[in-house]
N, CA and C atoms as a LAMMPS dump frame, in Angstrom:
ITEM: TIMESTEP
0
ITEM: NUMBER OF ATOMS
345
ITEM: BOX BOUNDS ff ff ff
-5.0000000000000000e+02 5.0000000000000000e+02
-5.0000000000000000e+02 5.0000000000000000e+02
-5.0000000000000000e+02 5.0000000000000000e+02
ITEM: ATOMS id mol type element x y z
1 1 1 N -32.376 -420.017 -228.639
2 1 2 C -32.041 -421.013 -229.643
3 1 3 C -31.057 -420.462 -230.634
4 2 1 N -30.171 -421.33 -231.154
5 2 2 C -29.088 -420.884 -232.007
6 2 3 C -29.353 -420.983 -233.48
7 3 1 N -30.337 -421.746 -233.904
8 3 2 C -30.585 -421.862 -235.341
9 3 3 C -29.623 -422.813 -236.01
10 4 1 N -29.291 -422.538 -237.25
11 4 2 C -28.458 -423.436 -238.047
12 4 3 C -26.995 -423.018 -238.033
13 5 1 N -26.365 -423.137 -236.896
14 5 2 C -24.943 -422.8 -236.813
15 5 3 C -24.103 -424.013 -237.155
16 6 1 N -22.891 -423.75 -237.599
17 6 2 C -21.947 -424.822 -237.914
18 6 3 C -21.548 -425.512 -236.609
19 7 1 N -21.539 -426.832 -236.632
20 7 2 C -21.164 -427.602 -235.446
21 7 3 C -19.659 -427.539 -235.247
22 8 1 N -19.255 -427.575 -233.987
23 8 2 C -17.825 -427.654 -233.682
24 8 3 C -17.261 -428.943 -234.251
25 9 1 N -16.044 -428.883 -234.782
26 9 2 C -15.409 -430.076 -235.304
27 9 3 C -15.597 -430.275 -236.795
28 10 1 N -16.526 -429.541 -237.406
29 10 2 C -16.689 -429.668 -238.851
30 10 3 C -15.468 -429.054 -239.524
31 11 1 N -14.987 -429.715 -240.528
32 11 2 C -13.798 -429.23 -241.214
33 11 3 C -14.187 -428.234 -242.297
34 12 1 N -13.597 -427.064 -242.212
35 12 2 C -13.757 -426.075 -243.271
36 12 3 C -12.359 -425.65 -243.683
37 13 1 N -12.272 -424.986 -244.788
38 13 2 C -10.951 -424.551 -245.266
39 13 3 C -10.25 -423.689 -244.222
40 14 1 N -11.026 -422.913 -243.467
41 14 2 C -10.406 -422.01 -242.493
42 14 3 C -9.859 -422.749 -241.269
43 15 1 N -10.298 -424.001 -241.035
44 15 2 C -9.799 -424.722 -239.865
45 15 3 C -8.543 -425.527 -240.168
46 16 1 N -8.166 -425.611 -241.448
47 16 2 C -6.959 -426.354 -241.804
48 16 3 C -5.749 -425.503 -241.451
49 17 1 N -4.905 -426.069 -240.599
50 17 2 C -3.729 -425.341 -240.143
51 17 3 C -2.619 -425.346 -241.177
52 18 1 N -1.8 -424.323 -241.112
53 18 2 C -0.603 -424.3 -241.946
54 18 3 C 0.396 -425.294 -241.364
55 19 1 N 1.119 -425.959 -242.225
56 19 2 C 2.127 -426.911 -241.782
57 19 3 C 3.404 -426.185 -241.403
58 20 1 N 4.128 -426.772 -240.456
59 20 2 C 5.463 -426.256 -240.165
60 20 3 C 6.379 -426.717 -241.299
61 21 1 N 7.526 -426.11 -241.412
62 21 2 C 8.469 -426.504 -242.465
63 21 3 C 8.903 -427.955 -242.254
64 22 1 N 9.08 -428.38 -240.996
65 22 2 C 9.446 -429.771 -240.696
66 22 3 C 8.369 -430.741 -241.162
67 23 1 N 7.089 -430.403 -240.902
68 23 2 C 5.988 -431.271 -241.328
69 23 3 C 5.944 -431.363 -242.852
70 24 1 N 6.127 -430.227 -243.501
71 24 2 C 6.121 -430.189 -244.967
72 24 3 C 7.234 -431.089 -245.528
73 25 1 N 8.4 -430.998 -244.923
74 25 2 C 9.551 -431.81 -245.33
75 25 3 C 9.271 -433.298 -245.117
76 26 1 N 8.672 -433.628 -243.97
77 26 2 C 8.349 -435.014 -243.63
78 26 3 C 7.358 -435.602 -244.644
79 27 1 N 6.361 -434.806 -245.015
80 27 2 C 5.362 -435.234 -245.994
81 27 3 C 6.029 -435.452 -247.354
82 28 1 N 6.902 -434.532 -247.758
83 28 2 C 7.607 -434.641 -249.04
84 28 3 C 8.469 -435.899 -249.061
85 29 1 N 9.192 -436.163 -247.958
86 29 2 C 10.069 -437.334 -247.899
87 29 3 C 9.263 -438.627 -247.974
88 30 1 N 8.145 -438.689 -247.257
89 30 2 C 7.294 -439.885 -247.294
90 30 3 C 6.767 -440.107 -248.711
91 31 1 N 6.336 -439.038 -249.36
92 31 2 C 5.808 -439.148 -250.731
93 31 3 C 6.898 -439.637 -251.68
94 32 1 N 8.046 -438.985 -251.631
95 32 2 C 9.138 -439.323 -252.554
96 32 3 C 9.632 -440.757 -252.347
97 33 1 N 9.649 -441.196 -251.106
98 33 2 C 10.112 -442.536 -250.783
99 33 3 C 9.254 -443.599 -251.473
100 34 1 N 7.942 -443.344 -251.555
101 34 2 C 7.041 -444.352 -252.108
102 34 3 C 6.635 -444.084 -253.559
103 35 1 N 7.061 -442.958 -254.099
104 35 2 C 6.889 -442.694 -255.531
105 35 3 C 8.117 -443.277 -256.215
106 36 1 N 8.213 -444.611 -256.173
107 36 2 C 9.443 -445.291 -256.568
108 36 3 C 9.812 -445.105 -258.032
109 37 1 N 8.823 -444.895 -258.895
110 37 2 C 9.144 -444.705 -260.315
111 37 3 C 9.366 -443.235 -260.679
112 38 1 N 9.234 -442.345 -259.681
113 38 2 C 9.493 -440.934 -259.928
114 38 3 C 8.456 -440.246 -260.797
115 39 1 N 7.266 -440.831 -260.878
116 39 2 C 6.221 -440.294 -261.756
117 39 3 C 5.549 -439.046 -261.181
118 40 1 N 5.76 -438.786 -259.886
119 40 2 C 5.103 -437.644 -259.259
120 40 3 C 3.721 -437.985 -258.736
121 41 1 N 3.393 -439.282 -258.732
122 41 2 C 2.095 -439.726 -258.232
123 41 3 C 2.239 -441.085 -257.559
124 42 1 N 1.356 -441.355 -256.581
125 42 2 C 1.353 -442.651 -255.897
126 42 3 C -0.04 -443.258 -255.994
127 43 1 N -0.098 -444.6 -255.931
128 43 2 C -1.398 -445.274 -255.973
129 43 3 C -1.876 -445.559 -254.542
130 44 1 N -3.003 -446.251 -254.412
131 44 2 C -3.607 -446.49 -253.105
132 44 3 C -2.687 -447.273 -252.167
133 45 1 N -2.003 -448.309 -252.693
134 45 2 C -1.097 -449.106 -251.849
135 45 3 C 0.042 -448.236 -251.331
136 46 1 N 0.607 -447.445 -252.227
137 46 2 C 1.718 -446.568 -251.841
138 46 3 C 1.244 -445.504 -250.857
139 47 1 N 0.01 -445.028 -251.018
140 47 2 C -0.562 -444.052 -250.089
141 47 3 C -0.616 -444.628 -248.683
142 48 1 N -1.092 -445.862 -248.581
143 48 2 C -1.207 -446.503 -247.264
144 48 3 C 0.165 -446.604 -246.591
145 49 1 N 1.173 -447.028 -247.339
146 49 2 C 2.52 -447.177 -246.79
147 49 3 C 3.102 -445.813 -246.405
148 50 1 N 2.882 -444.811 -247.25
149 50 2 C 3.384 -443.465 -246.953
150 50 3 C 2.726 -442.907 -245.692
151 51 1 N 1.422 -443.154 -245.53
152 51 2 C 0.721 -442.677 -244.333
153 51 3 C 1.242 -443.379 -243.085
154 52 1 N 1.519 -444.674 -243.202
155 52 2 C 2.089 -445.41 -242.063
156 52 3 C 3.435 -444.812 -241.67
157 53 1 N 4.226 -444.42 -242.671
158 53 2 C 5.528 -443.807 -242.4
159 53 3 C 5.369 -442.498 -241.63
160 54 1 N 4.209 -441.842 -241.799
161 54 2 C 3.938 -440.589 -241.085
162 54 3 C 3.223 -440.832 -239.752
163 55 1 N 3.043 -442.108 -239.381
164 55 2 C 2.468 -442.427 -238.079
165 55 3 C 0.964 -442.652 -238.058
166 56 1 N 0.344 -442.828 -239.205
167 56 2 C -1.096 -443.087 -239.271
168 56 3 C -1.344 -444.562 -239.546
169 57 1 N -2.511 -445.055 -239.139
170 57 2 C -2.918 -446.436 -239.403
171 57 3 C -4.251 -446.421 -240.15
172 58 1 N -4.244 -446.063 -241.421
173 58 2 C -5.506 -445.96 -242.164
174 58 3 C -6.092 -447.33 -242.505
175 59 1 N -7.412 -447.439 -242.46
176 59 2 C -8.096 -448.666 -242.883
177 59 3 C -8.182 -448.675 -244.409
178 60 1 N -8.511 -449.855 -244.976
179 60 2 C -8.668 -449.947 -246.432
180 60 3 C -9.754 -448.991 -246.915
181 61 1 N -10.849 -448.911 -246.151
182 61 2 C -11.962 -448.033 -246.518
183 61 3 C -11.522 -446.564 -246.493
184 62 1 N -10.753 -446.212 -245.463
185 62 2 C -10.254 -444.837 -245.346
186 62 3 C -9.372 -444.488 -246.549
187 63 1 N -8.51 -445.425 -246.943
188 63 2 C -7.641 -445.215 -248.105
189 63 3 C -8.487 -445.036 -249.366
190 64 1 N -9.482 -445.917 -249.552
191 64 2 C -10.365 -445.808 -250.728
192 64 3 C -11.05 -444.448 -250.764
193 65 1 N -11.558 -444.008 -249.602
194 65 2 C -12.236 -442.714 -249.522
195 65 3 C -11.283 -441.57 -249.865
196 66 1 N -10.063 -441.658 -249.341
197 66 2 C -9.08 -440.596 -249.581
198 66 3 C -8.698 -440.534 -251.062
199 67 1 N -8.499 -441.693 -251.684
200 67 2 C -8.149 -441.716 -253.102
201 67 3 C -9.312 -441.137 -253.913
202 68 1 N -10.53 -441.571 -253.595
203 68 2 C -11.703 -441.074 -254.324
204 68 3 C -11.84 -439.558 -254.186
205 69 1 N -11.565 -439.052 -252.985
206 69 2 C -11.676 -437.616 -252.714
207 69 3 C -10.584 -436.82 -253.43
208 70 1 N -9.362 -437.352 -253.419
209 70 2 C -8.217 -436.595 -253.938
210 70 3 C -7.974 -436.789 -255.43
211 71 1 N -8.414 -437.914 -255.959
212 71 2 C -8.12 -438.257 -257.35
213 71 3 C -9.103 -437.559 -258.282
214 72 1 N -8.808 -436.319 -258.604
215 72 2 C -9.743 -435.506 -259.388
216 72 3 C -9.79 -435.886 -260.865
217 73 1 N -8.72 -436.499 -261.38
218 73 2 C -8.714 -436.835 -262.806
219 73 3 C -9.084 -438.291 -263.085
220 74 1 N -9.399 -439.071 -262.052
221 74 2 C -9.838 -440.449 -262.237
222 74 3 C -8.74 -441.428 -262.606
223 75 1 N -7.501 -441.059 -262.372
224 75 2 C -6.369 -441.923 -262.748
225 75 3 C -6.103 -443.022 -261.725
226 76 1 N -6.69 -442.894 -260.526
227 76 2 C -6.396 -443.843 -259.461
228 76 3 C -5.093 -443.517 -258.754
229 77 1 N -4.513 -442.395 -259.115
230 77 2 C -3.229 -441.964 -258.548
231 77 3 C -3.418 -440.634 -257.812
232 78 1 N -2.54 -440.397 -256.838
233 78 2 C -2.571 -439.137 -256.089
234 78 3 C -1.24 -438.44 -256.313
235 79 1 N -1.284 -437.188 -256.765
236 79 2 C -0.032 -436.453 -256.95
237 79 3 C 0.372 -435.787 -255.637
238 80 1 N 1.553 -435.17 -255.619
239 80 2 C 2.065 -434.625 -254.36
240 80 3 C 1.153 -433.569 -253.766
241 81 1 N 0.617 -432.668 -254.591
242 81 2 C -0.255 -431.612 -254.058
243 81 3 C -1.478 -432.206 -253.367
244 82 1 N -2.068 -433.226 -253.985
245 82 2 C -3.231 -433.887 -253.396
246 82 3 C -2.847 -434.577 -252.087
247 83 1 N -1.686 -435.246 -252.084
248 83 2 C -1.189 -435.939 -250.898
249 83 3 C -0.923 -434.942 -249.772
250 84 1 N -0.29 -433.826 -250.092
251 84 2 C 0.016 -432.818 -249.08
252 84 3 C -1.27 -432.266 -248.464
253 85 1 N -2.288 -432.037 -249.3
254 85 2 C -3.566 -431.526 -248.815
255 85 3 C -4.212 -432.53 -247.844
256 86 1 N -4.218 -433.799 -248.229
257 86 2 C -4.772 -434.851 -247.365
258 86 3 C -4.03 -434.929 -246.032
259 87 1 N -2.701 -434.896 -246.097
260 87 2 C -1.893 -435.031 -244.874
261 87 3 C -1.996 -433.787 -243.986
262 88 1 N -2.207 -432.62 -244.585
263 88 2 C -2.4 -431.393 -243.803
264 88 3 C -3.639 -431.54 -242.922
265 89 1 N -4.714 -432.046 -243.511
266 89 2 C -5.955 -432.261 -242.75
267 89 3 C -5.725 -433.308 -241.668
268 90 1 N -5.079 -434.433 -242.032
269 90 2 C -4.832 -435.518 -241.085
270 90 3 C -3.967 -435.054 -239.917
271 91 1 N -2.899 -434.325 -240.218
272 91 2 C -2.009 -433.842 -239.158
273 91 3 C -2.737 -432.862 -238.251
274 92 1 N -3.592 -432.021 -238.824
275 92 2 C -4.385 -431.086 -238.022
276 92 3 C -5.321 -431.813 -237.077
277 93 1 N -5.956 -432.88 -237.574
278 93 2 C -6.851 -433.673 -236.732
279 93 3 C -6.069 -434.354 -235.619
280 94 1 N -4.896 -434.907 -235.957
281 94 2 C -4.083 -435.605 -234.962
282 94 3 C -3.601 -434.622 -233.893
283 95 1 N -3.155 -433.44 -234.317
284 95 2 C -2.677 -432.437 -233.371
285 95 3 C -3.781 -432.012 -232.408
286 96 1 N -4.985 -431.809 -232.921
287 96 2 C -6.11 -431.404 -232.082
288 96 3 C -6.425 -432.499 -231.07
289 97 1 N -6.387 -433.751 -231.497
290 97 2 C -6.653 -434.876 -230.608
291 97 3 C -5.595 -434.95 -229.507
292 98 1 N -4.334 -434.788 -229.89
293 98 2 C -3.234 -434.811 -228.917
294 98 3 C -3.394 -433.708 -227.876
295 99 1 N -3.789 -432.521 -228.329
296 99 2 C -3.992 -431.406 -227.41
297 99 3 C -5.098 -431.701 -226.406
298 100 1 N -6.189 -432.327 -226.88
299 100 2 C -7.283 -432.688 -225.974
300 100 3 C -6.822 -433.707 -224.943
301 101 1 N -6.037 -434.693 -225.387
302 101 2 C -5.534 -435.693 -224.445
303 101 3 C -4.645 -435.062 -223.383
304 102 1 N -3.777 -434.16 -223.789
305 102 2 C -2.904 -433.475 -222.827
306 102 3 C -3.727 -432.715 -221.801
307 103 1 N -4.739 -431.989 -222.268
308 103 2 C -5.592 -431.213 -221.365
309 103 3 C -6.324 -432.143 -220.404
310 104 1 N -6.845 -433.264 -220.903
311 104 2 C -7.568 -434.21 -220.06
312 104 3 C -6.646 -434.752 -218.971
313 105 1 N -5.425 -435.107 -219.358
314 105 2 C -4.47 -435.689 -218.395
315 105 3 C -4.139 -434.721 -217.262
316 106 1 N -4.199 -433.415 -217.553
317 106 2 C -3.945 -432.435 -216.499
318 106 3 C -4.939 -432.57 -215.352
319 107 1 N -6.185 -432.939 -215.683
320 107 2 C -7.243 -433.035 -214.672
321 107 3 C -7.422 -434.453 -214.157
322 108 1 N -6.859 -435.434 -214.83
323 108 2 C -6.999 -436.836 -214.446
324 108 3 C -5.859 -437.185 -213.481
325 109 1 N -5.904 -436.609 -212.268
326 109 2 C -4.83 -436.715 -211.289
327 109 3 C -4.447 -438.149 -210.95
328 110 1 N -5.446 -438.998 -210.772
329 110 2 C -5.149 -440.384 -210.367
330 110 3 C -5.031 -441.349 -211.548
331 111 1 N -5.008 -440.804 -212.778
332 111 2 C -4.867 -441.573 -214.01
333 111 3 C -5.907 -442.676 -214.134
334 112 1 N -7.117 -442.375 -213.686
335 112 2 C -8.211 -443.351 -213.717
336 112 3 C -8.956 -443.326 -215.06
337 113 1 N -8.725 -442.282 -215.843
338 113 2 C -9.479 -442.126 -217.084
339 113 3 C -10.755 -441.343 -216.875
340 114 1 N -10.937 -440.822 -215.658
341 114 2 C -12.115 -440.017 -215.331
342 114 3 C -11.675 -438.717 -214.682
343 115 1 N -12.481 -437.68 -214.847
344 115 2 C -12.19 -436.408 -214.168
345 115 3 C -13.344 -436.043 -213.258
């Protein structure tokens, strides 16, 4: 028996990958594009649009959760550092999912969806 070990897939600080310079640039551009007043912060609506620009389809609940998690000062706004942290986690999750799909397809010879 293994006892109380951490389950695979749980997010810890050590599992968050470093971003490539291109990813960092893409995140900065998406943020700046929707920080239309140049305040250095975006609200929930702008967050949703910025995430869509990065290829994500967040639900309203997901956006609410992300704002609640990232908005440490209670302003209802997310600054760039908070946005970058959120997107780093999201991109890491997406990359891991893509890698699993690629590996699965290698064994799914007849493209049936089964191995």
